[in-house]
C-alpha positions as CSV (number, residue, x, y, z in Angstrom):
1,M,-6.8,7.5,8.1
2,L,-8.4,6.4,11.3
3,R,-8.6,2.8,10.1
4,A,-5.1,2.7,9.1
5,A,-4.0,4.4,12.4
6,G,-6.1,1.8,14.3
7,W,-4.4,-1.1,12.7
8,L,-1.0,0.5,13.1
9,V,-1.6,1.3,16.7
10,G,-2.7,-2.1,17.4
11,S,0.2,-3.6,15.7
12,N,2.6,-1.4,17.4
13,L,1.2,-2.0,20.8
14,G,1.5,-5.7,20.2
15,A,5.0,-5.4,19.0
16,Q,5.9,-3.3,21.9
17,A,4.3,-5.7,24.3
18,L,6.3,-8.5,22.5
19,R,9.5,-6.5,22.7
20,L,9.1,-5.6,26.4
21,G,8.3,-9.2,27.2
22,S,11.3,-10.5,25.5
23,N,13.4,-7.8,26.9
24,L,12.4,-8.8,30.5
25,V,13.4,-12.4,29.7
26,L,16.7,-11.3,28.1
27,T,17.7,-9.0,31.0
28,R,17.6,-12.1,33.2
29,L,19.8,-14.0,30.7
30,L,22.3,-11.3,29.6
31,A,24.3,-8.6,31.5
32,P,23.8,-4.9,31.0
33,E,26.9,-4.8,28.9
34,A,25.2,-6.9,26.1
35,F,22.5,-4.3,25.6
36,G,25.0,-1.5,25.6
37,L,26.9,-3.3,22.8
38,V,23.8,-3.9,20.8
39,A,22.6,-0.4,21.3
40,V,25.8,0.9,19.7
41,V,25.7,-1.6,16.9
42,N,22.1,-0.7,16.2
43,T,22.8,3.0,16.2
44,L,25.9,2.6,13.8
45,Y,23.9,0.5,11.4
46,F,20.9,2.7,11.6
47,G,23.0,5.7,11.0
48,L,24.5,4.1,7.8
49,V,21.0,3.2,6.6
50,M,19.9,6.8,7.1
51,F,23.1,8.1,5.6
52,S,22.2,6.3,2.4
53,D,18.5,6.9,2.5
54,L,17.1,8.1,-1.0
55,G,13.4,8.4,0.1
56,I,12.3,5.6,-2.1
57,W,9.2,4.7,-0.3
58,Q,8.2,8.4,0.3
59,S,8.6,8.9,-3.5
60,I,6.2,6.0,-4.2
61,V,3.8,7.4,-1.6
62,T,3.7,11.0,-2.9
63,H,4.4,10.6,-6.6
64,P,1.5,10.6,-9.1
65,R,3.3,7.8,-10.8
66,G,3.9,5.9,-7.7
67,Q,1.9,2.9,-9.0
68,D,3.5,2.8,-12.5
69,A,5.4,-0.4,-13.2
70,R,8.4,1.3,-14.6
71,F,8.6,3.7,-11.7
72,L,8.3,0.9,-9.3
73,G,10.8,-1.3,-11.1
74,T,13.4,1.6,-11.1
75,A,12.8,2.2,-7.4
76,F,13.5,-1.5,-6.7
77,S,16.8,-1.3,-8.8
78,V,17.9,1.7,-6.9
79,Q,17.0,0.0,-3.5
80,L,19.1,-3.2,-4.5
81,V,22.1,-1.2,-5.5
82,R,21.9,0.9,-2.4
83,A,21.8,-2.4,-0.3
84,A,24.8,-3.8,-1.8
85,L,26.8,-0.5,-1.3
86,L,25.5,-0.4,2.3
87,A,26.7,-3.9,3.1
88,V,30.3,-3.0,1.8
89,I,30.3,0.1,3.9
90,V,29.1,-1.8,7.0
91,L,32.0,-4.2,6.6
92,G,34.4,-1.4,6.2
93,V,33.1,0.2,9.4
94,A,33.5,-3.1,11.3
95,L,37.2,-3.2,10.2
96,A,37.9,0.4,11.1
97,V,36.4,0.0,14.5
98,G,38.4,-3.1,15.1
99,G,41.6,-1.5,13.8
100,A,41.1,1.6,15.9
101,A,40.5,-0.4,19.1
102,G,43.5,-2.7,18.4
103,A,45.8,0.5,18.0
104,G,44.5,2.0,21.3
105,W,42.7,4.8,19.7
106,M,39.4,4.1,21.6
107,P,39.0,4.9,25.3
108,A,40.0,1.7,27.1
109,D,36.8,1.4,29.3
110,S,34.3,2.5,26.6
111,V,31.9,0.4,24.5
112,Y,34.0,1.0,21.4
113,A,37.0,-0.8,22.9
114,D,35.1,-4.0,23.4
115,P,36.6,-6.9,21.2
116,R,33.0,-8.2,20.4
117,L,31.9,-5.0,18.8
118,P,33.6,-5.4,15.2
119,W,32.1,-8.9,14.3
120,M,28.7,-7.7,15.7
121,I,28.8,-4.8,13.3
122,A,30.0,-7.0,10.5
123,A,27.0,-9.3,10.9
124,F,24.8,-6.5,10.0
125,A,26.0,-6.4,6.4
126,L,23.6,-9.3,5.8
127,C,20.8,-7.2,7.4
128,A,21.5,-4.6,4.8
129,L,21.2,-7.2,1.9
130,L,18.0,-8.6,3.4
131,Q,16.2,-5.2,3.7
132,G,17.3,-4.2,0.2
133,A,15.4,-7.3,-1.2
134,E,12.1,-6.1,0.5
135,S,9.2,-6.0,-2.0
136,M,7.9,-2.7,-3.4
137,R,4.5,-4.0,-2.2
138,L,5.4,-2.6,1.2
139,A,5.6,1.0,-0.1
140,L,2.3,0.6,-2.2
141,A,0.6,-0.7,1.0
142,Q,1.7,2.5,2.8
143,R,0.6,4.7,-0.1
144,E,-2.9,3.1,0.0
145,L,-3.1,3.1,3.8
146,R,-3.5,-0.6,4.0
147,G,-2.9,-0.8,7.7
148,R,-4.2,-4.3,8.5
149,E,-1.8,-5.9,6.0
150,L,1.1,-3.8,7.3
151,A,0.3,-4.5,10.8
152,R,0.3,-8.3,10.2
153,L,3.6,-8.2,8.6
154,E,5.3,-6.1,11.2
155,L,4.0,-8.2,14.0
156,G,4.9,-11.5,12.3
157,A,8.6,-10.2,11.8
158,Q,8.6,-9.1,15.5
159,I,7.6,-12.6,16.6
160,V,10.2,-14.4,14.7
161,A,12.9,-12.0,16.0
162,A,11.8,-12.4,19.6
163,A,11.5,-16.1,19.3
164,V,15.1,-16.6,17.8
165,T,16.6,-14.2,20.2
166,I,15.1,-15.9,23.4
167,V,16.0,-19.5,22.3
168,L,19.5,-18.6,21.5
169,A,20.1,-16.4,24.6
170,T,18.8,-19.4,26.8
171,V,21.2,-21.8,25.1
172,T,24.4,-19.6,24.8
173,R,23.9,-16.7,27.3
174,S,25.8,-14.7,24.7
175,V,25.3,-11.3,23.0
176,A,25.3,-13.1,19.8
177,A,21.7,-14.0,20.4
178,L,20.7,-10.3,20.1
179,V,22.5,-10.1,16.7
180,A,20.9,-13.4,15.4
181,G,17.5,-12.2,16.5
182,A,17.9,-9.0,14.5
183,L,18.9,-10.9,11.4
184,A,16.0,-13.3,11.7
185,G,13.5,-10.4,12.1
186,A,15.0,-8.8,8.9
187,A,14.6,-12.0,6.9
188,A,11.1,-12.6,8.0
189,R,10.0,-9.1,7.1
190,T,11.6,-9.5,3.6
191,L,10.0,-12.9,3.1
192,L,6.6,-11.6,4.2
193,S,6.8,-8.6,2.0
194,H,6.8,-10.8,-1.0
195,V,4.4,-13.6,0.1
196,A,2.0,-11.9,2.5
197,L,1.1,-8.6,0.7
198,P,-1.1,-8.5,-2.4
199,G,-0.1,-6.5,-5.4
200,P,1.9,-6.7,-8.7
201,V,5.1,-8.5,-9.0
202,V,7.7,-5.7,-9.5
203,R,10.9,-6.6,-11.4
204,P,14.0,-4.4,-11.4
205,C,14.3,-2.1,-14.3
206,W,15.9,1.3,-15.3
207,D,13.8,4.1,-16.6
208,R,15.7,7.4,-17.0
209,A,12.7,9.6,-16.3
210,S,11.8,7.6,-13.2
211,L,15.3,7.7,-12.1
212,R,15.5,11.5,-12.4
213,E,12.3,11.9,-10.5
214,L,13.5,9.6,-7.7
215,V,16.9,11.3,-7.4
216,G,15.3,14.7,-7.5
217,F,13.0,14.0,-4.6
218,G,15.6,11.7,-2.8
219,Q,18.5,14.3,-2.6
220,W,16.6,16.3,0.0
221,V,15.4,13.1,1.8
222,F,19.1,12.1,1.8
223,V,20.1,15.2,3.6
224,S,17.2,15.1,5.9
225,S,17.8,11.6,6.9
226,I,21.4,12.1,7.8
227,V,20.8,15.1,10.1
228,G,17.6,13.3,11.2
229,F,19.5,10.4,12.4
230,L,22.1,12.6,14.1
231,A,19.3,14.5,15.8
232,A,17.4,11.4,17.0
233,H,20.2,9.0,17.8
234,G,23.5,10.9,17.8
235,E,23.6,10.9,21.6
236,K,24.2,7.1,21.6
237,L,27.3,7.5,19.5
238,I,28.5,10.3,21.8
239,L,27.5,8.4,25.1
240,G,29.2,5.3,23.8
241,A,32.6,7.2,24.1
242,L,31.7,8.9,27.5
243,L,30.2,6.0,29.5
244,V,31.4,2.6,30.6
245,P,29.5,-0.3,29.1
246,A,27.4,-1.1,32.1
247,S,26.2,2.6,32.4
248,F,25.5,2.7,28.8
249,G,23.6,-0.5,28.9
250,Q,21.3,1.1,31.6
251,Y,20.7,4.1,29.3
252,A,19.9,1.7,26.4
253,I,17.2,0.1,28.6
254,A,15.7,3.5,29.5
255,A,15.8,4.6,25.9
256,L,14.1,1.3,24.9
257,L,11.3,2.0,27.3
258,V,10.8,5.5,26.0
259,A,11.0,4.3,22.4
260,A,7.8,2.2,23.2
261,V,6.0,5.7,23.0
262,A,8.2,7.4,20.6
263,G,8.3,4.5,18.2
264,L,4.4,4.3,18.1
265,Y,4.1,8.1,17.5
266,G,6.9,8.1,14.9
267,S,5.2,5.1,13.0
268,L,1.8,7.0,13.0
269,N,3.6,10.1,11.7
270,G,5.7,8.4,9.1
271,H,3.1,5.9,7.7
272,V,-0.3,7.5,8.4
273,V,0.0,11.2,9.1
274,F,2.4,11.8,6.1
275,A,0.3,9.7,3.6
276,S,-2.9,11.5,4.8
277,M,-1.4,15.0,4.5
278,S,-0.1,14.1,1.0
279,Q,-3.5,12.7,0.0
280,A,-5.1,15.9,1.3
281,L,-2.9,18.2,-0.8
282,R,-3.5,16.0,-3.9
283,S,-7.3,16.0,-3.5
284,D,-8.3,19.1,-1.5
285,P,-5.4,21.4,-0.2
286,A,-8.0,23.6,1.6
287,A,-8.7,20.7,4.1
288,L,-5.0,20.5,5.2
289,R,-5.3,23.2,7.9
290,A,-8.3,21.3,9.6
291,L,-6.6,18.0,9.3
292,Y,-3.4,19.2,10.8
293,A,-5.1,20.9,13.7
294,R,-7.0,17.8,14.5
295,V,-4.0,15.5,14.4
296,Q,-1.7,18.0,16.3
297,R,-4.2,18.2,19.1
298,V,-4.4,14.4,19.5
299,A,-0.7,14.2,19.4
300,D,-0.3,16.9,22.1
301,L,-2.6,15.4,24.5
302,A,-1.0,11.9,24.3
303,L,2.5,13.1,24.4
304,G,2.0,15.7,27.2
305,G,0.1,13.1,29.3
306,V,2.7,10.4,29.0
307,A,5.6,12.8,29.4
308,G,4.2,14.0,32.8
309,L,3.5,10.7,34.0
310,L,7.0,9.2,33.2
311,A,8.7,12.4,34.5
312,V,7.4,11.8,38.0
313,A,6.7,7.9,38.3
314,G,8.8,6.5,35.5
315,H,11.4,5.1,37.9
316,W,8.7,2.6,39.1
317,I,8.6,0.9,35.8
318,V,12.3,0.0,36.0
319,W,12.0,-1.0,39.8
320,L,9.0,-3.3,39.1
321,L,10.4,-4.9,35.9
322,Y,14.1,-5.2,36.2
323,D,16.5,-6.6,38.7
324,A,19.1,-4.6,40.7
325,R,21.7,-4.4,37.9
326,Y,19.4,-2.1,35.9
327,Q,18.0,0.1,38.7
328,G,20.2,3.1,37.4
329,A,18.0,3.2,34.3
330,G,15.0,4.6,36.4
331,A,16.3,8.2,36.7
332,V,17.3,8.1,33.0
333,L,13.7,7.1,32.1
334,Q,12.2,9.9,34.0
335,A,14.5,12.6,32.3
336,L,14.0,11.1,28.8
337,G,10.2,10.7,29.5
338,L,9.9,14.4,29.8
339,G,11.7,15.0,26.5
340,L,8.7,13.4,24.7
341,V,7.0,16.7,24.7
342,A,9.7,17.9,22.2
343,M,8.5,15.5,19.6
344,R,5.1,17.2,19.2
345,H,6.4,19.1,16.2
346,Q,7.0,16.0,14.1
347,V,3.4,16.4,13.0
348,V,4.2,19.6,11.2
349,E,7.4,18.1,9.9
350,Q,5.1,15.6,8.0
351,V,3.3,18.7,6.7
352,M,6.7,20.1,5.4
353,F,7.5,16.7,3.6
354,A,4.0,16.6,2.2
355,M,4.3,20.1,0.8
356,G,7.6,19.2,-0.9
357,Q,9.8,21.2,1.6
358,P,12.1,18.4,3.0
359,A,14.9,21.0,3.4
360,R,12.8,22.5,6.3
361,V,13.0,19.2,8.1
362,S,16.6,19.0,7.4
363,A,17.1,22.4,9.0
364,N,15.2,21.3,12.2
365,N,17.1,18.1,12.5
366,L,20.3,20.1,12.0
367,L,19.4,22.2,14.9
368,R,18.8,19.2,17.1
369,A,21.9,17.5,16.1
370,A,24.1,20.5,16.8
371,A,22.6,20.9,20.2
372,L,23.4,17.3,21.0
373,V,27.0,17.7,19.9
374,V,27.3,20.7,22.2
375,L,25.1,19.9,25.2
376,V,25.8,16.3,25.8
377,P,29.6,16.5,26.2
378,A,29.3,19.8,28.1
379,G,26.7,18.3,30.4
380,H,28.9,15.2,31.0
381,A,31.7,17.6,31.9
382,V,29.7,19.5,34.4
383,A,27.5,16.8,36.0
384,G,28.6,13.4,34.7
385,E,26.1,10.9,33.5
386,R,23.1,13.0,34.7
387,G,24.4,16.1,33.0
388,A,24.8,14.1,29.7
389,V,21.2,12.9,30.0
390,A,20.0,16.4,30.7
391,G,21.9,17.5,27.5
392,V,20.1,14.9,25.4
393,V,16.6,16.1,26.6
394,I,17.2,19.9,26.2
395,A,18.7,19.3,22.8
396,Q,15.4,17.9,21.4
397,F,13.8,21.3,21.9
398,A,16.3,23.2,19.8
399,A,14.1,23.1,16.6
400,W,11.0,24.5,18.2
401,P,11.5,28.1,17.0
402,A,12.0,27.0,13.4
403,S,8.7,24.9,13.5
404,L,6.8,27.7,15.1
405,H,8.0,30.0,12.4
406,F,6.9,27.7,9.6
407,K,3.5,27.2,11.2
408,H,3.0,30.9,11.4
409,R,3.9,31.4,7.6
410,Q,1.6,28.6,6.7
411,G,-1.4,29.8,8.7
412,L,-1.2,26.7,11.1
413,L,-0.2,28.5,14.1
414,S,-3.1,29.2,16.7
415,W,-3.5,29.1,20.4
416,D,-5.9,26.1,19.9
417,T,-3.2,24.1,18.4
418,E,-0.5,25.1,20.9
419,R,-2.1,24.8,24.4
420,A,-3.3,21.2,24.5
421,W,0.2,19.9,25.3
422,M,0.5,22.1,28.2
423,V,-2.8,21.1,29.8
424,A,-1.9,17.4,29.1
425,L,1.6,17.8,30.7
426,V,0.1,19.2,33.9
427,I,-2.4,16.4,34.2
428,G,0.4,13.8,33.4
429,L,2.4,15.4,36.2
430,G,-0.4,15.2,38.5
431,L,-1.2,11.7,37.7
432,G,2.3,10.7,38.2
433,A,2.5,12.3,41.6
434,V,-0.6,10.2,42.6
435,V,0.9,7.0,41.2
436,D,4.3,7.7,42.9
437,V,2.7,8.4,46.2
438,A,0.4,5.3,46.0
439,L,3.2,2.9,45.1
440,H,5.4,4.3,48.0
441,H,2.7,3.5,50.4
442,A,1.8,0.2,48.9
443,L,5.3,-1.2,48.6
444,G,6.8,0.5,51.7
445,R,9.6,2.0,49.5
């Protein structure tokens, strides 16, 4: 687990550094509106992906027959069919958004009314097809915790995406460069999954027994993915209708910076913690409690410390890295940074998945999604953009009671596993105050 986590952390840090570097270059070439448009497109596309998620790779990771040729071939067939249907749906959404905007049904000053949005959405139909063609070797590598191979693949795809985006943005100064870069990255990832990962050649096939098992597991992953998307990214769909493109672009920049931490944490949970918890249950269920306690303690120390630091001194990151057009993202970053603490219970949600209880994860995500739907518009009505951002942060804590109840029932709840984040948050706040004062004196601001 530690070896796989080490490779994943290294890969993710490299990818985040590459993403941040390219982002800094791109913000000099493109206006904030471009990042707002791409944020909406990415959110809509990711939502469609999650709405059609059947948990194929999770099934391969957890199922005893996950390495069987017939099981893998059936999983590949399901993945290809899903990709084709997803591409058609993406094109339909693009037509619907364009038609609604043309009919005047979208707020005139919102992101959804921008005439560039429909063709940008349509381009992601190709992304759906590319992702559907990814090799089953990816899922096998995750099952076997082959972190080095996965790290190389992910980093290679990131390099291709960044290079294509920067070159085209330099030449065209158009938002089309961001779309082209995303497609290039998807194509590189698919190609590398076939040529850079060892493993058997999996050919599509249909096996009824395997299909029943995939669908049986996937039906709950499907539900969990839908509400999980709404919980994690639903605020972007709401804010896209509430904010003007420039303000939404600043929010997107702040969200991107927070995603540097959240993305690393989510990758570790989804690829390493989940696989390790599943392995513990298969081989020695009694070891699960000790493994959970160790992982949760490490997660709490990291999340609490970073959240405190960003909540006090996060605005300096924007001030130092971005030009005057993006300075409004500083206050947003401080608020979103504090919300990182809410993510600590993602560890126990991987335990829920490993124990075959994805319905509990769905319930948690539903609580967060419902809170977003209520709190973000309410916050915007009371305090404008700041109130909406506050609603985003508060909504992330909505599922805490349900997670604590699950841990209590499973014997995982103890003071030792619940206090680390508090200590780390206080230390992070103190460190942030020191950094804030030091930079004020050093820079005279």
